[in-house]
C-alpha positions as CSV (number, residue, x, y, z in Angstrom):
1,X,29.8,-106.8,68.3
2,X,30.8,-109.8,70.7
3,X,30.4,-107.3,73.8
4,X,27.0,-107.2,73.0
5,X,25.8,-110.5,72.3
6,X,27.3,-111.7,75.7
7,X,25.7,-109.1,77.5
8,X,22.1,-110.7,75.9
9,X,23.4,-113.4,77.2
10,X,24.0,-112.5,80.6
11,X,20.6,-111.1,80.7
12,X,19.0,-114.2,79.3
13,X,20.7,-115.9,82.3
14,X,19.4,-113.3,84.8
15,X,15.8,-113.9,83.8
16,X,16.0,-117.7,83.9
17,X,17.4,-117.4,87.5
18,X,14.3,-115.2,88.8
19,X,11.7,-117.4,86.8
20,X,13.7,-120.8,88.6
21,X,13.4,-118.6,91.8
22,X,9.5,-117.8,91.5
23,X,8.5,-120.9,90.5
24,X,10.0,-123.0,93.4
25,X,8.4,-120.2,96.0
26,X,4.7,-121.2,94.0
27,X,5.8,-124.9,94.7
28,X,6.7,-124.5,98.7
29,X,2.7,-124.4,99.5
30,X,2.0,-126.9,97.9
31,X,4.7,-129.3,99.8
32,X,3.8,-128.0,102.8
33,X,0.0,-129.1,102.1
34,X,1.3,-132.9,100.8
35,X,4.0,-133.5,104.0
36,X,1.2,-133.4,107.1
37,X,-0.8,-135.6,104.4
38,X,1.7,-137.8,103.8
39,X,2.5,-138.2,107.7
40,X,-1.2,-139.3,109.0
41,X,-1.2,-141.4,106.1
42,X,2.2,-142.9,107.8
43,X,0.3,-143.0,111.4
44,X,-2.6,-145.0,109.9
45,X,-1.1,-147.7,108.6
46,X,0.8,-148.1,112.3
47,X,-1.0,-150.6,114.4
48,X,-2.5,-148.6,117.6
49,X,-2.0,-150.4,120.6
50,X,-4.2,-150.4,123.1
51,X,-2.8,-150.0,127.2
52,X,-3.6,-152.9,128.8
53,X,-6.1,-151.3,131.6
54,X,-5.3,-150.8,134.8
55,X,-6.6,-151.6,138.0
56,X,-9.7,-150.1,139.1
57,X,-9.4,-148.1,142.5
58,X,-11.9,-147.4,145.0
59,X,-11.4,-143.7,145.0
60,X,-9.8,-141.6,141.5
61,X,-6.4,-141.1,141.2
62,X,-6.4,-137.5,141.5
63,X,-7.5,-138.0,145.7
64,X,-4.5,-140.0,146.4
65,X,-2.1,-138.6,147.2
66,X,1.8,-139.3,147.8
67,X,3.4,-139.0,151.2
68,X,4.5,-135.5,151.9
69,X,2.2,-133.9,149.0
70,X,-0.3,-132.3,151.4
71,X,2.5,-132.5,154.4
72,X,2.7,-128.6,156.3
73,X,6.6,-128.2,156.9
74,X,7.4,-128.6,160.2
75,X,11.2,-127.9,163.0
76,X,13.3,-130.6,162.2
77,X,12.0,-132.2,158.9
78,X,14.8,-132.3,156.6
79,X,14.1,-131.4,152.9
80,X,15.4,-132.9,149.3
81,X,15.8,-129.3,147.4
82,X,17.2,-130.4,143.9
83,X,18.0,-126.9,141.4
84,X,17.7,-127.7,137.5
85,X,21.0,-127.1,136.1
86,X,22.9,-126.0,139.3
87,X,23.9,-128.5,141.5
88,X,26.1,-126.1,143.1
89,X,22.6,-125.0,144.6
90,X,20.9,-128.2,144.8
91,X,21.0,-129.8,148.9
92,X,20.9,-133.5,149.6
93,X,19.7,-132.8,153.3
94,X,18.5,-129.7,154.8
95,X,17.2,-129.5,158.2
96,X,14.6,-127.2,159.7
97,X,15.1,-125.0,162.3
98,X,13.7,-125.3,165.1
99,X,12.2,-121.5,164.5
100,X,11.2,-123.1,160.7
101,X,13.8,-121.6,158.8
102,X,16.3,-123.2,156.5
103,X,19.7,-121.8,155.1
104,X,20.0,-121.5,151.6
105,X,22.6,-120.9,149.1
106,X,22.5,-116.6,147.7
107,X,19.3,-116.8,149.6
108,X,20.4,-117.1,153.4
109,X,17.1,-117.5,155.6
110,X,14.3,-118.4,154.4
111,X,10.8,-119.7,156.2
112,X,9.2,-122.4,155.5
113,X,6.7,-123.7,158.5
114,X,3.4,-124.0,157.2
115,X,4.3,-125.1,153.4
116,X,3.8,-127.3,151.8
117,X,6.6,-128.8,149.3
118,X,4.8,-127.4,146.6
119,X,4.6,-124.0,148.0
120,X,8.3,-123.9,148.8
121,X,9.3,-124.3,145.5
122,X,7.1,-121.5,144.4
123,X,9.0,-119.2,147.2
124,X,12.5,-120.7,146.1
125,X,11.9,-120.1,142.1
126,X,10.9,-116.2,143.2
127,X,13.4,-115.6,145.3
128,X,15.8,-116.9,143.1
129,X,14.6,-115.2,139.8
130,X,15.1,-111.7,141.8
131,X,18.8,-111.3,140.5
132,X,20.0,-114.4,141.1
133,X,19.0,-117.5,138.6
134,X,16.9,-116.9,134.9
135,X,13.7,-118.5,134.8
136,X,15.0,-121.0,138.2
137,X,13.6,-124.8,138.3
138,X,13.5,-126.1,142.2
139,X,11.6,-129.4,143.0
140,X,11.6,-129.8,147.3
141,X,10.5,-133.2,149.0
142,X,10.6,-133.8,152.2
143,X,13.3,-136.4,152.9
144,X,12.6,-137.2,156.5
145,X,9.6,-136.5,158.6
146,X,10.2,-135.5,162.1
147,X,7.6,-132.4,162.9
148,X,4.9,-134.5,163.5
149,X,4.9,-137.5,165.6
150,X,1.8,-140.1,166.7
151,X,2.6,-142.8,169.1
152,X,1.0,-146.3,169.0
153,X,1.6,-148.0,171.8
154,X,0.1,-151.6,173.8
155,X,-1.1,-154.0,171.6
156,X,0.8,-153.7,168.3
157,X,3.4,-155.7,166.9
158,X,6.2,-152.6,167.4
159,X,5.4,-150.2,169.7
160,X,6.6,-146.7,169.6
161,X,6.8,-142.8,167.7
162,X,5.7,-142.6,164.5
163,X,5.7,-139.7,161.8
164,X,2.8,-138.2,160.0
165,X,3.8,-138.1,156.1
166,X,0.4,-136.2,155.8
167,X,-1.2,-133.6,158.2
168,X,-3.8,-136.4,158.6
169,X,-3.6,-140.2,158.4
170,X,-6.2,-143.1,158.9
171,X,-6.6,-145.1,162.0
172,X,-5.8,-148.4,160.0
173,X,-2.4,-146.4,158.5
174,X,-0.8,-145.8,161.9
175,X,-1.8,-149.6,162.6
176,X,0.1,-150.9,159.6
177,X,3.0,-149.0,160.6
178,X,3.1,-150.2,163.9
179,X,3.3,-153.9,162.0
180,X,-0.5,-154.5,163.0
181,X,-1.8,-156.5,166.5
182,X,-1.2,-158.9,168.3
183,X,-2.8,-161.7,169.1
184,X,-4.2,-160.2,172.0
185,X,-5.4,-157.7,170.9
186,X,-8.6,-156.2,172.2
187,X,-11.8,-155.5,170.1
188,X,-11.5,-151.1,170.5
189,X,-8.9,-148.7,169.4
190,X,-8.7,-145.6,171.9
191,X,-7.0,-142.6,170.6
192,X,-6.2,-139.9,173.2
193,X,-6.2,-136.8,171.8
194,X,-5.3,-133.4,173.6
195,X,-7.8,-130.3,173.5
196,X,-4.6,-128.1,173.8
197,X,-4.1,-126.4,169.6
198,X,-0.3,-128.6,168.9
199,X,-0.1,-127.6,165.6
200,X,3.3,-130.1,165.7
201,X,2.5,-132.9,167.9
202,X,3.0,-133.2,171.3
203,X,6.5,-134.5,171.9
204,X,5.3,-137.3,174.2
205,X,2.6,-140.0,174.1
206,X,-0.7,-138.5,176.5
207,X,-1.2,-141.4,179.3
208,X,-4.3,-142.8,179.2
209,X,-5.2,-142.2,182.6
210,X,-4.4,-138.6,182.7
211,X,-6.5,-137.8,180.1
212,X,-10.1,-136.5,180.4
213,X,-13.1,-138.0,178.8
214,X,-14.3,-135.5,176.1
215,X,-10.0,-136.5,175.0
216,X,-10.4,-140.3,174.6
217,X,-11.9,-141.6,171.3
218,X,-12.7,-145.1,170.8
219,X,-13.1,-147.0,167.4
220,X,-14.3,-150.7,167.3
221,X,-11.5,-152.5,165.8
222,X,-12.6,-155.7,165.4
223,X,-15.3,-154.1,162.8
224,X,-12.8,-152.1,161.4
225,X,-10.3,-155.1,160.8
226,X,-13.1,-156.8,159.4
227,X,-13.6,-153.8,156.8
228,X,-15.8,-151.9,158.4
229,X,-14.4,-148.2,157.0
230,X,-16.5,-146.2,159.5
231,X,-14.2,-147.3,161.9
232,X,-11.5,-145.8,160.5
233,X,-10.6,-142.6,162.2
234,X,-8.9,-139.7,161.1
235,X,-5.1,-139.6,163.6
236,X,-3.9,-136.3,163.6
237,X,-0.2,-135.0,164.9
238,X,0.4,-135.5,168.4
239,X,-2.1,-138.4,168.8
240,X,-1.8,-141.5,170.8
241,X,-3.4,-144.5,170.5
242,X,-3.3,-147.2,172.9
243,X,-4.9,-150.8,171.8
244,X,-5.9,-152.6,175.0
245,X,-5.1,-156.3,176.0
246,X,-8.2,-158.7,175.1
247,X,-9.9,-159.4,178.4
248,X,-10.3,-162.4,179.9
249,X,-12.6,-163.7,182.9
250,X,-12.1,-167.6,184.0
251,X,-14.9,-170.0,185.5
252,X,-14.7,-173.0,187.4
253,X,-16.2,-175.9,189.1
254,X,-19.6,-177.2,188.2
255,X,-20.1,-176.1,184.6
256,X,-20.6,-177.9,181.7
257,X,-16.8,-176.2,179.8
258,X,-14.8,-174.6,182.8
259,X,-11.9,-172.6,182.1
260,X,-10.9,-169.0,180.1
261,X,-13.4,-167.2,178.9
262,X,-12.6,-163.6,176.2
263,X,-14.9,-160.9,178.8
264,X,-17.5,-159.4,176.7
265,X,-19.0,-155.7,178.2
266,X,-21.6,-155.8,180.0
267,X,-20.8,-159.6,181.4
268,X,-23.0,-160.8,184.2
269,X,-22.6,-164.1,186.3
270,X,-25.4,-165.7,184.9
271,X,-24.0,-164.9,181.6
272,X,-20.5,-166.2,182.3
273,X,-22.4,-169.7,183.1
274,X,-23.9,-169.4,179.8
275,X,-21.0,-168.9,178.2
276,X,-19.5,-171.9,180.2
277,X,-22.2,-174.0,178.8
278,X,-24.4,-173.7,181.9
279,X,-24.1,-175.2,185.3
280,X,-23.8,-178.9,185.9
281,X,-26.6,-181.1,187.4
282,X,-24.5,-181.0,190.7
283,X,-23.8,-176.9,190.9
284,X,-25.4,-175.2,193.2
285,X,-26.4,-171.7,192.0
286,X,-27.3,-169.8,195.2
287,X,-23.9,-170.3,196.4
288,X,-21.3,-169.0,193.8
289,X,-18.4,-167.2,194.7
290,X,-16.0,-164.6,193.1
291,X,-12.3,-164.6,193.5
292,X,-10.8,-161.0,193.0
293,X,-6.9,-160.1,193.1
294,X,-6.3,-157.0,194.9
295,X,-2.5,-155.8,195.3
296,X,-1.2,-159.1,194.7
297,X,-3.5,-160.9,197.0
298,X,-6.6,-162.9,196.1
299,X,-10.5,-161.7,197.3
300,X,-13.2,-163.9,197.7
301,X,-16.5,-162.8,197.7
302,X,-20.3,-164.0,197.0
303,X,-22.0,-163.4,194.0
304,X,-25.4,-162.7,192.7
305,X,-26.7,-163.8,189.4
306,X,-26.7,-160.0,187.9
307,X,-22.9,-158.7,189.3
308,X,-21.1,-158.0,186.8
309,X,-18.0,-159.7,186.1
310,X,-14.3,-157.9,185.6
311,X,-11.3,-158.7,183.9
312,X,-9.1,-161.1,185.6
313,X,-12.0,-162.5,187.7
314,X,-12.9,-166.1,188.6
315,X,-16.0,-167.7,189.1
316,X,-16.8,-170.4,191.1
317,X,-19.4,-172.6,191.1
318,X,-19.6,-175.4,194.2
319,X,-21.2,-178.2,194.6
320,X,-25.2,-178.0,195.0
321,X,-26.8,-179.4,198.7
322,X,-28.2,-181.8,196.4
323,X,-28.4,-186.0,196.8
324,X,-29.2,-188.5,193.9
325,X,-30.7,-191.5,194.1
326,X,-31.2,-194.4,191.6
327,X,-31.7,-198.3,191.1
328,X,-34.9,-199.3,192.5
329,X,-37.2,-196.7,194.0
330,X,-40.0,-195.5,192.5
331,X,-39.1,-191.9,191.5
332,X,-35.4,-191.9,191.2
333,X,-33.1,-188.6,190.4
334,X,-31.7,-185.6,191.6
335,X,-33.3,-184.2,195.3
336,X,-32.2,-181.2,197.4
337,X,-30.3,-181.5,200.3
338,X,-32.0,-181.2,204.1
339,X,-30.1,-181.2,206.6
340,X,-29.7,-184.3,209.2
341,X,-31.5,-186.9,205.7
342,X,-30.9,-190.2,206.5
343,X,-30.9,-192.9,203.0
344,X,-34.4,-194.1,205.2
345,X,-35.5,-190.5,204.2
346,X,-33.9,-190.5,201.4
347,X,-35.3,-193.5,200.0
348,X,-38.7,-192.3,200.7
349,X,-38.3,-188.6,198.8
350,X,-37.3,-191.2,195.9
351,X,-40.6,-192.3,195.8
352,X,-40.2,-195.7,198.3
353,X,-39.1,-199.0,197.0
354,X,-40.4,-200.6,193.8
355,X,-41.5,-204.3,194.4
356,X,-38.4,-205.5,193.7
357,X,-36.2,-202.9,196.0
358,X,-34.2,-204.7,198.8
359,X,-33.7,-202.1,201.8
360,X,-30.1,-204.2,202.4
361,X,-27.1,-204.2,200.5
362,X,-27.7,-200.3,200.0
363,X,-24.3,-198.6,198.6
364,X,-23.4,-194.9,198.3
365,X,-20.9,-193.8,196.3
366,X,-19.3,-190.7,197.7
367,X,-16.4,-187.8,196.0
368,X,-13.5,-188.0,198.8
369,X,-10.5,-186.4,197.9
370,X,-11.4,-186.1,194.2
371,X,-11.8,-189.8,193.7
372,X,-15.6,-192.1,194.0
373,X,-16.1,-194.3,196.7
374,X,-18.7,-196.6,196.9
375,X,-19.5,-197.2,200.7
376,X,-22.1,-199.8,202.5
377,X,-25.2,-198.4,203.6
378,X,-27.2,-198.4,206.8
379,X,-31.4,-197.5,206.7
380,X,-29.9,-194.8,209.7
381,X,-26.7,-193.4,207.9
382,X,-26.6,-190.0,206.7
383,X,-26.6,-188.1,203.7
384,X,-24.1,-186.0,202.6
385,X,-24.5,-183.4,199.6
386,X,-23.8,-184.7,196.1
387,X,-23.9,-188.6,197.1
388,X,-25.5,-190.9,194.8
389,X,-27.5,-193.5,196.8
390,X,-28.1,-196.8,194.6
391,X,-30.6,-199.4,195.6
392,X,-30.1,-203.0,194.7
393,X,-32.6,-205.2,193.3
394,X,-33.8,-208.2,196.2
395,X,-33.3,-211.8,195.9
396,X,-36.6,-213.3,195.6
């Protein structure tokens, strides 16, 4: 009897445990459905922080490439290679050989010439996965750019050779690498580009004097620096960029503002005189001279108003063959000079004496040794170029 009671008790306990187990299984979907809702409610109660707006760019962010992203690797470039979870295979610096190979642990020689960093990553992953590492993760970056050089010479603050960090760069970027232009920089930038195909560039700058006409590309540097991006030309490996010195000319003598001026292309003698404020009243347009320096010697050339002025030229405007008459004459003013003219003839040219004019006590103001000198003159005295004749008023 006791044994039967014990067996019945065990059966009831097993039944109860089975019911509890079935009940717990039936509640699992309900709890799973309730938990996401609770989480959703929790998220909805958390205040949402709106990120601050980022500055807008003229180009979409996808088009902005970091240095080296589209760079074709070449000889003498230095790479940094990281293999995740395998520090023994990671390399801080590995140089590309002149033949375009790198030496990598386990694998040996790997050709990387002409590949981008992402292409090298894929190649190394494939080679490491072939019996060495399960699912390798490799990152490659260019540590030192050396294979593609451009040269910036002339009126820049730091002329020299500079590495391209992308396959193609813009002119303004390259000038910035040279620390910008000097105050004597000209208005143009000249790119010398060899017609020979050289993917890795030229080992030396190309002299502008030896370049063919079709190898010269000119950009308006002045317009570019003022924001004209149509002048922001593409620079390639091996290009040589020259920033010429600003060209000047000098104008001296009988002009309104003698001095040093910037030489614009196509400047004639007449235009040069206009830039200097025009002829002075005493200037002689028919006797203009240009002084040129050739082989260390100065050369004097008679110039016409339509002649072109070149860099370094000095335009000299002499005093003209004129005289001036003022005071008690009927038509005071400036008159052309005739050879051998006397004071009496000059007064006649000036319209003769006024009713108050005196033929005595006439003075001539003459430039001597750079100074004006007043000279007493008679009617028979000869007049010299640029003399000023003073006719006084008579006393009675």
